[in-house]
C-alpha positions as CSV (number, residue, x, y, z in Angstrom):
1,M,0.0,0.0,0.0
2,T,1.3,3.4,-1.0
3,T,0.6,6.9,0.2
4,N,0.6,9.9,-2.2
5,T,3.5,12.2,-1.3
6,Q,2.6,15.2,-3.4
7,N,1.6,18.3,-1.5
8,T,-1.9,19.2,-2.8
9,Q,-3.3,22.3,-1.3
10,N,-6.6,23.8,-2.3
11,T,-5.9,25.7,-5.5
12,Q,-9.5,26.1,-6.6
13,P,-11.6,29.2,-5.9
14,A,-13.8,29.1,-2.8
15,S,-16.8,29.7,-5.0
16,T,-16.4,26.2,-6.5
17,A,-18.4,24.5,-3.8
18,R,-21.3,27.0,-4.2
19,T,-21.8,25.8,-7.8
20,S,-21.8,22.1,-7.0
21,T,-24.5,19.6,-6.2
22,V,-23.0,16.9,-4.0
23,L,-24.4,13.5,-3.1
24,V,-23.3,12.4,0.4
25,T,-24.0,8.7,0.9
26,S,-24.5,7.4,4.5
27,A,-25.2,11.0,5.4
28,T,-26.4,10.2,8.9
29,G,-23.1,8.3,9.8
30,K,-20.1,9.6,11.6
31,T,-18.3,10.9,8.5
32,G,-21.2,11.5,6.2
33,R,-22.9,13.9,8.6
34,R,-19.7,15.9,9.1
35,V,-19.0,16.1,5.4
36,A,-22.6,17.2,4.6
37,E,-22.4,20.0,7.2
38,R,-19.0,21.3,5.9
39,L,-20.1,21.3,2.3
40,A,-23.4,23.1,3.1
41,A,-21.3,25.7,5.0
42,R,-19.3,26.3,1.9
43,G,-22.4,26.9,-0.1
44,A,-22.8,23.6,-1.9
45,T,-26.1,22.0,-2.6
46,V,-26.0,18.9,-0.5
47,R,-28.1,15.8,-1.1
48,A,-27.9,14.0,2.2
49,G,-28.5,10.4,1.1
50,S,-30.0,8.1,3.8
51,R,-32.7,5.5,4.3
52,T,-35.2,7.9,5.8
53,G,-34.0,11.4,4.6
54,A,-35.2,13.7,1.8
55,T,-32.8,12.0,-0.6
56,P,-33.6,8.2,-0.2
57,F,-30.4,6.2,-0.5
58,D,-29.8,2.7,0.8
59,W,-26.8,0.5,0.0
60,E,-29.1,-2.5,0.3
61,A,-31.6,-1.0,-2.2
62,P,-29.8,-0.4,-5.5
63,G,-32.9,1.1,-6.9
64,T,-32.3,4.2,-4.8
65,W,-28.8,4.9,-6.2
66,A,-29.6,6.3,-9.7
67,P,-32.3,8.8,-8.6
68,A,-29.9,10.1,-5.9
69,L,-27.0,10.4,-8.4
70,R,-29.1,12.1,-11.1
71,G,-27.9,15.7,-11.5
72,A,-25.2,15.5,-8.9
73,D,-21.7,16.9,-9.8
74,T,-19.7,15.1,-7.1
75,A,-20.3,12.4,-4.6
76,Y,-18.9,11.2,-1.2
77,V,-19.1,7.5,-1.0
78,A,-19.1,5.8,2.4
79,Y,-20.1,2.2,1.9
80,Y,-22.0,0.5,4.7
81,P,-21.1,-1.7,6.6
82,D,-17.5,-1.6,5.3
83,L,-15.7,-1.6,2.0
84,A,-14.2,-4.9,2.9
85,A,-17.6,-6.5,3.5
86,P,-18.9,-9.3,1.2
87,G,-20.8,-7.7,-1.7
88,A,-18.8,-4.4,-1.7
89,V,-17.0,-5.2,-4.9
90,E,-20.2,-5.8,-6.8
91,A,-21.8,-2.7,-5.2
92,M,-18.9,-0.5,-6.2
93,E,-19.0,-1.8,-9.8
94,A,-22.8,-1.0,-10.1
95,F,-22.5,2.3,-8.3
96,G,-19.6,3.5,-10.4
97,R,-21.4,2.6,-13.6
98,L,-24.5,4.6,-12.5
99,A,-22.3,7.6,-11.5
100,A,-20.7,7.7,-14.9
101,E,-24.0,7.4,-16.7
102,N,-25.5,10.2,-14.6
103,G,-22.7,12.7,-15.3
104,V,-21.0,12.7,-11.9
105,R,-17.5,14.1,-12.5
106,R,-15.8,13.6,-9.2
107,I,-16.0,11.0,-6.4
108,T,-14.2,10.7,-3.1
109,L,-14.4,7.2,-1.7
110,L,-13.9,6.4,2.0
111,S,-11.8,3.2,2.4
112,G,-10.1,1.3,5.3
113,R,-6.4,1.6,5.9
114,G,-4.6,-1.7,5.5
115,E,-7.7,-3.6,4.2
116,P,-6.8,-5.8,1.2
117,A,-10.5,-6.6,0.6
118,A,-11.3,-2.9,0.5
119,V,-8.6,-2.3,-2.1
120,L,-10.5,-4.8,-4.4
121,A,-13.7,-2.6,-4.0
122,E,-11.7,0.5,-4.7
123,E,-10.4,-1.0,-7.9
124,S,-14.0,-2.1,-8.9
125,L,-15.3,1.5,-8.5
126,R,-12.3,2.9,-10.4
127,A,-12.8,0.5,-13.3
128,S,-16.6,1.0,-13.6
129,A,-16.7,4.8,-13.1
130,S,-15.3,5.6,-16.5
131,G,-14.3,9.2,-16.9
132,V,-15.0,10.1,-13.3
133,E,-12.3,11.7,-11.1
134,L,-11.8,9.3,-8.2
135,T,-9.9,10.0,-5.0
136,V,-9.6,7.3,-2.3
137,V,-9.2,8.3,1.4
138,R,-8.0,5.3,3.5
139,A,-8.7,6.0,7.1
140,S,-7.4,4.5,10.4
141,F,-9.7,3.6,13.3
142,F,-12.0,6.6,14.2
143,A,-11.5,8.2,17.6
144,Q,-15.2,8.8,17.6
145,N,-15.8,5.0,17.8
146,F,-15.3,5.5,21.5
147,S,-17.8,8.4,21.9
148,E,-20.5,7.8,19.3
149,G,-19.7,4.4,17.8
150,L,-19.6,0.7,18.6
151,L,-17.5,1.2,21.8
152,A,-19.4,4.2,23.3
153,E,-21.7,2.1,25.4
154,G,-18.8,0.2,26.9
155,V,-17.0,3.4,27.7
156,A,-20.1,4.7,29.4
157,E,-20.1,1.5,31.5
158,G,-16.4,1.8,32.3
159,A,-14.9,-0.9,30.1
160,V,-13.4,-0.9,26.6
161,V,-13.7,-4.6,25.5
162,F,-12.0,-5.2,22.2
163,P,-9.8,-7.8,20.3
164,A,-6.8,-5.5,19.9
165,G,-4.3,-7.1,22.4
166,D,-1.5,-4.6,23.1
167,T,-1.6,-3.1,19.5
168,A,-1.4,0.6,19.2
169,E,-3.5,2.5,16.5
170,P,-3.1,6.1,15.2
171,F,-6.7,7.0,15.8
172,V,-8.0,9.6,13.3
173,D,-10.5,12.2,14.4
174,A,-13.6,12.1,12.2
175,D,-13.6,15.9,12.0
176,D,-10.1,15.8,10.4
177,L,-11.3,13.1,8.0
178,A,-14.3,15.2,7.0
179,D,-12.1,18.2,6.3
180,V,-9.9,16.0,4.1
181,V,-12.9,14.7,2.2
182,V,-14.3,18.2,1.6
183,E,-11.0,19.4,0.2
184,T,-10.7,16.5,-2.2
185,L,-14.3,17.1,-3.4
186,T,-13.9,20.9,-3.8
187,A,-10.3,21.4,-4.9
188,D,-8.5,20.3,-8.1
189,G,-5.4,18.1,-8.0
190,H,-6.7,15.0,-6.2
191,A,-8.0,12.9,-9.1
192,G,-6.4,9.4,-9.1
193,R,-4.8,9.9,-5.7
194,V,-4.9,7.6,-2.7
195,Y,-4.4,9.2,0.7
196,E,-3.9,7.6,4.1
197,V,-5.3,9.7,7.0
198,T,-4.5,9.0,10.6
199,G,-3.9,10.7,13.9
200,P,-0.4,12.0,14.8
201,R,0.8,9.0,16.7
202,P,-0.2,5.4,17.6
203,V,-2.0,5.0,20.9
204,G,-2.7,1.7,22.7
205,F,-6.2,0.8,23.8
206,A,-5.0,0.8,27.5
207,E,-3.8,4.3,27.0
208,V,-7.1,5.3,25.4
209,A,-8.9,4.0,28.5
210,A,-6.5,5.8,30.8
211,E,-6.9,9.1,28.8
212,I,-10.7,8.9,29.0
213,S,-10.5,8.2,32.7
214,R,-8.2,11.1,33.2
215,V,-10.4,13.7,31.5
216,S,-13.8,12.3,32.5
217,G,-12.9,11.7,36.2
218,R,-14.4,8.2,36.2
219,P,-12.7,4.9,35.8
220,V,-12.5,3.3,32.4
221,V,-10.4,0.1,31.8
222,Y,-9.4,-1.8,28.7
223,E,-10.3,-5.5,28.6
224,P,-8.6,-7.3,25.7
225,V,-10.5,-10.3,24.4
226,S,-9.9,-12.9,21.6
227,E,-11.5,-12.7,18.2
228,A,-13.8,-15.6,19.1
229,E,-14.8,-14.0,22.4
230,Y,-15.6,-10.7,20.8
231,A,-17.7,-12.5,18.1
232,G,-19.6,-14.2,20.9
233,L,-20.2,-10.8,22.7
234,L,-21.5,-9.3,19.5
235,A,-23.8,-12.2,18.9
236,G,-25.0,-11.9,22.5
237,F,-26.1,-8.3,21.7
238,G,-28.3,-9.6,18.9
239,L,-26.0,-9.4,15.9
240,P,-26.4,-12.4,13.5
241,V,-23.6,-14.9,14.1
242,P,-22.1,-14.7,10.5
243,E,-22.0,-10.9,10.8
244,A,-20.6,-11.0,14.3
245,E,-17.8,-13.4,13.2
246,W,-17.0,-11.3,10.1
247,L,-16.8,-8.1,12.1
248,A,-14.7,-9.6,14.9
249,A,-12.3,-11.1,12.2
250,L,-12.1,-7.7,10.5
251,F,-11.1,-5.9,13.7
252,A,-8.6,-8.6,14.7
253,T,-7.0,-8.3,11.2
254,L,-6.9,-4.5,11.2
255,L,-5.4,-4.4,14.7
256,D,-2.7,-7.0,14.3
257,G,0.0,-4.3,14.2
258,H,0.4,-3.7,10.5
259,N,-1.5,-0.3,10.8
260,S,0.4,1.0,13.8
261,S,2.4,3.6,12.1
262,A,1.0,7.1,11.5
263,A,0.6,8.6,8.0
264,D,0.7,12.3,7.0
265,G,-2.4,12.5,4.7
266,V,-4.1,15.1,7.0
267,K,-1.1,17.5,6.9
268,R,-0.5,17.0,3.2
269,I,-4.0,17.9,2.3
270,L,-4.9,20.4,5.0
271,G,-1.5,21.9,5.8
272,R,-1.8,21.3,9.5
273,E,-1.3,18.5,12.0
274,P,-4.1,16.0,12.8
275,R,-5.8,16.3,16.2
276,S,-4.4,14.0,18.9
277,F,-6.5,11.5,20.7
278,A,-5.8,13.4,24.0
279,D,-7.3,16.6,22.5
280,F,-10.3,14.6,21.2
281,A,-10.9,13.0,24.6
282,T,-10.7,16.4,26.3
283,E,-13.4,17.7,24.1
284,A,-15.6,14.6,24.2
285,W,-15.4,13.9,27.9
286,G,-13.7,16.7,29.7
287,G,-15.8,19.7,28.9
288,P,-19.0,21.1,30.5
289,G,-21.8,18.6,30.1
290,A,-19.5,15.9,28.8
């Protein structure tokens, strides 16, 4: 896996966003919501695609894709549940073809860092979206997974239970990721690029728990479990066994150490350092009302 090393600052006029119609898929998710808010603030016409919103869009209902794409200039693609999931390659092939047929000129695709299966889906979209400018943003594990994602309930109860062992991860702030996505959608110079975005340094899960404890003033501990144990926990919460096993295997693979180094995608695109987990934690749990 390679990271683009060219410094690509925003060289396009600020008015560009105001002339664009942008489809944001998974617009109620952690990244989609943030991307939609930022694009709207720049004056873009945002189609916030979701299952229940004004722009119906559902990855499990391909019939919703073409109507959402029709008339859009650009699109942010965040595939659910994950670009490495079974069926993602086929979905990206179909979506890319529809995007090209409907005149979409630019796509930014959210992908997972260090996910070989996700790369296959990236390639499928690239091949099918003929004539469309494609930028791929490969992200590390989101810091917000601890505050508004799958680990938030455990944090609230005082325990981070996860199959990560003693592996450290350079958690990326979803706000940084959203800023990167918006730049790639609204500025020239990113077509064909693949960027890796992470936080500034790797942080172990035990350190994460300690940092949350420090800023929140209440005890939070990290409890490492095996892949099989985590799959059992997910199934116990009602997730279908095949999905639970797949998700646990994905996390165990991503957190085996091969993603532990930090990348500089945030700085290269935004010209600033990414936010640290400590700063994120202070905002999420240390402020008034946190």
